[in-house]
C-alpha positions in Angstrom: 0.0 0.0 0.0 2.8 2.4 0.8 4.5 1.8 -2.6 1.2 2.1 -4.4 0.2 5.3 -2.7 3.7 6.9 -2.9 3.7 6.2 -6.6 0.2 7.3 -7.4 0.5 10.5 -5.5 3.1 11.7 -7.9 0.5 11.9 -10.7 -2.3 13.4 -8.6 -1.1 17.1 -8.7 -1.1 17.0 -12.5 -4.6 15.5 -12.7 -5.8 18.2 -10.3 -4.0 21.3 -11.7 -3.0 20.6 -15.3 -6.5 21.3 -16.6 -6.5 24.7 -15.0 -3.1 25.6 -16.5 -4.1 24.3 -19.9 -7.3 26.4 -19.9 -5.5 29.4 -18.7 -3.3 29.4 -21.8 -6.3 28.3 -24.0 -8.2 31.4 -22.8 -5.2 33.7 -23.4 -4.8 32.3 -26.9 -8.4 32.9 -27.8 -8.7 36.3 -26.2 -5.5 37.7 -27.7 -5.1 35.6 -30.9 -1.9 34.2 -29.4 -0.6 31.3 -31.5 2.1 30.3 -29.0 -0.5 30.1 -26.2 -2.8 27.9 -28.2 0.0 25.7 -29.2 1.0 25.3 -25.6 -2.6 24.6 -24.5 -3.1 21.9 -27.1 0.2 20.2 -26.3 -0.5 20.3 -22.6 -3.9 18.8 -23.2 -2.2 15.9 -24.8 0.1 15.4 -21.9 -2.9 15.8 -19.6 -4.7 12.9 -21.4 -1.6 10.6 -21.2 -1.2 11.4 -17.5 -4.9 10.7 -16.9 -4.6 7.3 -18.7 -1.7 6.3 -16.5 -3.6 7.6 -13.4 -6.4 5.2 -14.3 -4.0 2.3 -14.0 -2.4 3.4 -10.7 -5.6 4.6 -9.2 -7.6 1.4 -10.0 -4.9 -0.7 -8.4 -5.1 1.6 -5.3 -8.8 1.3 -5.1 -8.7 -2.5 -5.2 -6.1 -2.5 -2.5 -8.5 -1.0 0.0 -10.7 -4.1 -0.2 -7.9 -6.6 -0.6 -5.4 -5.3 2.0 -7.8 -3.7 4.6 -10.9 -5.9 4.7 -11.3 -5.2 8.5 -11.5 -1.5 7.9 -13.8 -1.5 4.9 -16.0 -4.2 6.3 -16.7 -2.3 9.5 -16.4 1.3 8.5 -17.3 1.3 4.8 -20.9 2.4 5.4 -19.6 5.5 7.2 -17.0 7.0 4.9 -17.7 5.0 1.7 -19.6 7.9 0.2 -16.4 9.9 -0.1 -15.0 7.2 -2.4 -18.2 7.2 -4.4 -17.8 11.0 -4.9 -14.3 10.4 -6.1 -15.4 7.7 -8.5 -18.1 9.8 -10.1 -15.6 12.7 -10.4 -13.1 10.3 -12.1 -15.8 9.1 -14.6 -16.8 12.7 -15.3 -13.2 13.8 -15.9 -12.6 10.9 -18.3 -15.6 12.0 -20.4 -14.7 15.7 -20.4 -11.0 15.0 -21.3 -12.2 13.0 -24.3 -14.5 15.7 -25.5 -11.9 18.4 -24.9 -9.3 16.6 -26.9 -11.7 15.8 -29.7 -12.9 19.4 -29.8 -9.6 20.8 -31.0 -10.5 19.7 -34.6 -14.3 19.7 -34.4 -15.7 22.5 -32.1 -15.7 26.2 -32.6 -13.1 28.0 -30.5 -15.0 29.5 -27.6 -17.5 26.6 -27.2 -14.5 24.3 -27.1 -12.9 26.4 -24.3 -16.1 26.3 -22.3 -16.4 22.5 -22.7 -13.0 22.3 -20.9 -14.0 24.5 -17.9 -15.9 21.7 -16.0 -12.6 19.7 -16.1 -11.3 21.9 -13.3 -14.5 21.3 -11.3 -14.3 17.6 -11.7 -10.7 17.6 -10.5 -11.7 19.6 -7.4 -14.5 17.1 -6.8 -12.2 14.1 -7.1 -9.8 15.6 -4.6 -12.8 16.4 -2.3 -13.7 12.7 -2.1 -10.2 11.4 -1.4 -9.4 14.1 1.2 -12.8 13.6 2.8 -12.0 9.9 3.3 -8.5 10.6 4.6 -9.7 13.3 7.0 -12.3 11.0 8.3 -9.6 8.4 9.1 -7.7 11.1 11.0 -10.8 12.6 12.8 -13.6 10.1 12.6 -17.1 11.5 13.1 -20.7 11.0 12.0 -21.6 7.7 13.7 -22.4 6.1 17.0 -21.3 2.7 18.1 -23.9 0.0 18.7 -23.9 -2.7 21.3 -21.7 -4.9 19.1 -19.2 -2.2 18.6 -20.2 -1.5 15.0 -21.1 2.0 13.8 -24.8 2.8 13.6 -26.8 6.0 13.0 -24.5 7.3 10.4 -24.6 11.1 9.8 -23.1 11.5 6.3 -22.7 15.2 6.5 -20.6 15.0 9.7 -18.7 12.0 8.3 -17.5 14.0 5.3 -17.0 17.4 6.9 -14.9 16.4 9.8 -12.9 18.9 12.0 -9.7 18.5 10.0 -11.3 18.3 6.5 -11.1 22.0 5.7 -7.4 22.6 6.6 -6.4 19.3 5.0 -8.3 19.8 1.8 -7.1 23.4 1.1 -3.5 22.5 2.0 -3.6 19.5 -0.5 -5.2 21.6 -3.2 -2.5 24.3 -2.8 0.2 21.6 -2.9 -1.3 20.1 -6.1 -1.4 23.4 -7.9 2.0 24.4 -6.7 3.5 21.1 -7.7 2.0 21.0 -11.2 2.9 24.6 -11.9 6.5 24.3 -10.7 7.0 21.1 -12.6 5.6 22.5 -15.9 7.6 25.7 -15.5 10.7 23.6 -14.8 10.5 22.0 -18.2 10.7 25.4 -19.9 13.3 26.6 -17.4 15.6 23.8 -18.7 14.9 25.0 -22.2 15.7 28.5 -21.2 19.0 27.4 -19.8 19.7 25.6 -23.1 19.3 28.8 -25.0 15.7 28.6 -26.1 14.6 32.2 -25.5 11.7 32.4 -28.0 8.2 33.5 -27.0 6.9 29.9 -26.8 9.4 29.0 -24.1 9.0 32.4 -22.3 5.2 31.9 -22.2 5.5 28.2 -21.2 7.6 29.3 -18.2 6.0 32.5 -17.1 2.4 31.4 -16.9 2.8 28.3 -14.7 5.6 29.9 -12.6 3.5 33.0 -11.9 0.7 30.7 -10.7 3.1 28.8 -8.5 4.8 32.0 -7.1 1.5 33.5 -6.1 0.4 30.3 -4.4 3.6 29.6 -2.5 3.2 32.0 0.4 -0.5 31.2 0.6 0.4 27.5 0.8 2.9 28.2 3.6 0.1 29.7 5.6 -2.3 26.9 4.8 0.4 24.4 6.0 0.7 26.4 9.3 -3.1 26.3 9.7 -3.2 22.5 9.1 -0.4 21.9 11.7 -2.3 23.9 14.2 -5.5 21.9 13.4 -3.5 18.7 14.1 -2.3 20.2 17.4 -5.9 20.6 18.5 -7.5 17.5 16.9 -4.6 14.9 16.9 -2.3 15.9 19.7 -0.4 12.7 19.7 0.4 13.1 16.0 1.5 16.6 16.7 3.8 15.3 19.4 5.3 12.9 16.9 5.7 15.7 14.3 7.6 17.8 16.8 9.2 14.8 18.8 7.8 16.1 22.1 8.3 13.5 24.7 6.8 15.0 27.9 3.9 17.3 28.2 4.8 20.9 29.2 5.0 24.5 28.3 7.9 26.5 26.8 8.6 23.5 24.6 11.6 23.9 22.3 11.5 23.3 18.5 13.9 20.8 17.1 14.9 21.1 13.5 15.5 17.4 12.6 17.1 15.4 15.4 16.5 11.8 16.4 14.1 10.7 19.2 15.2 7.7 21.2 13.0 5.3 23.1 14.1 6.8 26.4 12.9 10.2 25.3 16.3 11.7 24.6 17.0 13.6 21.4 20.3 13.5 19.6 21.3 15.8 16.8 19.3 18.5 15.2 19.0 22.2 16.0 17.2 23.2 19.2 15.3 26.5 19.2 14.0 27.3 22.8 10.3 27.8 23.3 9.5 28.0 19.6 7.3 24.9 19.5 4.9 26.3 22.1 4.9 29.6 20.2 4.0 28.0 16.9 1.3 25.8 18.5 -0.5 28.6 20.4 1.3 31.9 19.8 2.6 31.9 23.3 5.6 30.3 25.1 3.2 29.3 27.8 1.2 27.1 25.4 1.0 23.5 26.8 2.0 20.9 24.2 1.0 17.3 24.9 3.9 14.8 24.9 4.0 11.3 23.6 4.2 9.9 27.1 0.7 11.4 27.9 -0.8 8.3 26.3 0.0 4.6 26.7 2.9 3.3 24.6 0.7 1.0 22.6 -1.5 3.9 21.4 1.2 6.2 20.1 3.9 6.1 17.3 7.1 4.4 18.3 10.3 6.5 18.6 11.4 5.4 15.1 8.0 6.3 13.6 8.0 9.6 15.4 11.5 10.4 14.1 10.4 9.5 10.6 7.3 11.8 10.8 9.4 14.6 12.3 12.0 14.4 9.5 9.3 14.3 6.7 7.6 17.3 8.4 10.8 19.2 8.7 11.8 18.4 5.1 8.5 19.7 3.9 8.8 22.9 5.9 12.4 23.5 4.8 11.7 23.0 1.1 8.5 25.1 1.4 10.6 28.0 3.0 13.1 27.8 0.1 10.3 27.9 -2.4 8.9 31.0 -0.7 12.3 32.7 -1.2 12.3 31.6 -4.8 8.8 33.1 -5.3 9.9 36.4 -3.6 12.9 36.5 -5.9 10.7 36.2 -8.9 8.2 38.7 -7.6 10.8 41.3 -6.7 12.4 41.2 -10.2 9.0 41.3 -11.9 7.8 44.3 -9.9 11.0 46.2 -10.6 11.6 45.4 -14.3 8.4 43.7 -15.5 10.7 41.0 -16.8 12.1 37.6 -15.9 15.2 37.4 -13.7 18.3 37.2 -15.8 20.4 35.1 -13.4 21.0 31.6 -14.6 20.9 30.5 -10.9 17.3 31.6 -10.8 16.4 29.3 -13.7 18.5 26.5 -12.2 16.4 26.8 -9.0 13.2 27.0 -11.0 14.2 23.8 -12.9 14.4 21.8 -9.7 11.5 23.5 -7.9 9.0 20.9 -9.3 11.1 18.0 -7.9 11.2 19.8 -4.6 7.4 20.0 -4.6 7.1 16.3 -5.4 9.3 15.5 -2.4 7.0 17.8 -0.3 3.9 15.9 -1.5 5.5 12.6 -0.5 6.6 13.9 2.9 3.2 15.3 3.5 1.5 12.0 3.0 4.1 10.1 5.1 3.5 12.6 7.9 -0.3 12.2 7.6 -0.3 8.4 7.6 2.6 7.4 9.8 1.8 10.0 12.4 -1.5 8.4 12.9 0.0 5.0 13.9 -0.9 2.6 15.4 -4.4 3.6 14.3 -5.9 3.2 10.8 -9.1 4.9 12.1 -7.8 7.3 14.7 -8.6 6.0 18.2 -11.2 3.5 16.9 -9.3 0.8 14.9 -5.7 -0.3 14.9 -3.8 -1.2 11.7 -3.5 -4.8 13.1 -7.3 -5.1 13.3 -7.8 -3.8 9.8 -5.2 -5.6 7.7 -5.8 -8.7 5.7 -5.0 -12.2 7.0 -3.4 -13.3 3.7 -0.2 -15.2 4.0 3.1 -13.4 3.4 3.9 -15.2 0.2 0.5 -14.0 -1.2 1.3 -10.4 -0.3 4.8 -10.6 -1.8 3.4 -12.0 -5.0 0.8 -9.2 -5.2 3.5 -6.6 -4.4 5.7 -8.0 -7.2 2.9 -7.8 -9.7 2.1 -4.2 -8.7 5.7 -3.1 -9.0 5.9 -4.6 -12.5 2.6 -3.0 -13.6 3.7 0.4 -12.2 7.2 0.3 -13.7 5.7 -0.5 -17.1 3.0 2.2 -16.7 5.5 4.9 -15.8 8.0 3.7 -18.5 5.2 4.0 -21.1 4.2 7.4 -19.8 7.8 8.7 -20.1 8.3 7.1 -23.5 5.1 8.6 -24.9 5.8 12.1 -23.5 9.4 12.1 -24.8 8.2 11.0 -28.3 5.6 13.8 -28.3 8.2 16.3 -27.2 10.5 15.2 -30.0 7.8 15.5 -32.6 6.8 18.9 -31.3 10.4 20.1 -31.5 10.6 18.8 -35.1 7.3 20.5 -36.0 8.5 23.8 -34.5 11.8 23.5 -36.5 9.8 22.8 -39.7 7.5 25.7 -39.0 10.5 28.0 -38.4 12.0 26.9 -41.7 8.7 27.6 -43.6 8.5 31.1 -42.0 12.2 31.9 -42.7 12.5 30.6 -46.2 15.6 31.3 -48.4 14.8 35.0 -48.7 14.8 35.7 -44.9 11.9 35.9 -42.4 8.5 35.3 -44.0 10.1 34.7 -47.4 8.4 32.5 -49.9 10.2 29.3 -48.9 11.1 26.3 -51.1 8.5 24.8 -53.3 7.0 21.7 -51.8 7.8 22.6 -48.1 5.0 21.7 -45.8 2.9 24.8 -44.8 1.2 23.0 -41.9 4.0 21.1 -40.2 1.7 19.7 -37.4 -1.3 18.9 -39.5 -0.4 15.2 -39.7 -0.3 14.6 -35.9 -3.2 14.5 -33.5 -2.0 17.2 -31.1 -0.5 20.7 -31.3 -2.5 23.4 -33.2 -2.0 23.6 -37.0 0.4 26.4 -37.9 -1.5 29.7 -38.1 1.1 31.6 -40.1 1.6 31.2 -43.9 -1.8 29.8 -44.6 -5.2 31.5 -44.6 -7.7 30.2 -42.1 -10.0 31.1 -39.2 -8.6 33.3 -36.5 -9.2 32.1 -32.9 -12.4 33.7 -31.7 -13.9 34.5 -35.1 -16.5 31.8 -34.8 -14.8 29.6 -37.5 -13.7 26.0 -37.1 -10.6 25.4 -35.1 
């Protein structure tokens, strides 16, 4: 389950945010008659479709694993929080239909109706994330039921089961992470191109639009993360103790950056900042922070688990702080010069910002899941009560099959995207040759040269220069 989730979560930010980024450029292309923006939008929509196809494979495996690996949890609690998975399933189905129509519409629909067909894609992505986060937040703060005489849940209140106390902070923090990650990753592709000397408008626009979205979201996301940590402090104090490796309850609790917690409560390594943990938790040094020893040893994470959670939390905070500095760097230069930074170091940092976000996403899920141990449903069901009774050899066989499937799926994804990228570069080079011609820019060109270098492939807009045709927004066929 850890392997499946850690792999699938790498695709989720693109499924959530790439439709928005695509439509952002699509709208710009139609409103301003911008050929480069339309070309980017159409190419990104192709990547979006490939990513969605791979997500179907990884997501389907993940959904089956809930029943195969955790029959105790699903059998007992499925009626309480199963609606959240149903919402995600309907959103997934809706997104599949809309992506198909949006891709087909590039050659068949009029420009503005085609754009509006794609707008619900964003809503379906938000709805899918809503279902998944509702299920996860319920596992962290279970509500909406009472326990009958047999110990099984009865009198289910669906509204309370979905909108649990931690749902809001967790949902908005996840959505911010998804949009940031997708935006930084997409911008990073064009940052690499910029470093390799590709300074044309196509690469400039491909970098500027997603990076601006990411830069605007980064400080907001930092505040959303702080809000979620404070919600954990109030709703899951033991998890907060693990995140901050607080051993004994008290006030004026110091903050440790990294460090290793030992089973006797001692901490080695790391940087100790006096009183900061209490200040961050309650805005005052006198804020009382519950320690791990406030609960029995069998109802809290072990020292090793707490150290893991603490490190993933600190890695996430550290990388998030560095991304805030990168966003401020970009914003400062843009406000001063209305231009991109000229430093190659800026573009080097931008090129790796997406990878840093993916690391943060992984760390966030590890913090969420491991910090809840030993509970799979917080304070109601242990992992040991929920897990399947299948023999070890059966689990290892299943794990091996899943690894093979995922490796093949991701290899196919990378192969297809790289081949599309190569064909797009060839099409751009052919288009440049047509526009330049032997007599200079916009010359007549050689007889027999293709006027529409991308017309033979099912993605990327047909070249708009050199041939008469409908202008985006004129009501003609695209």
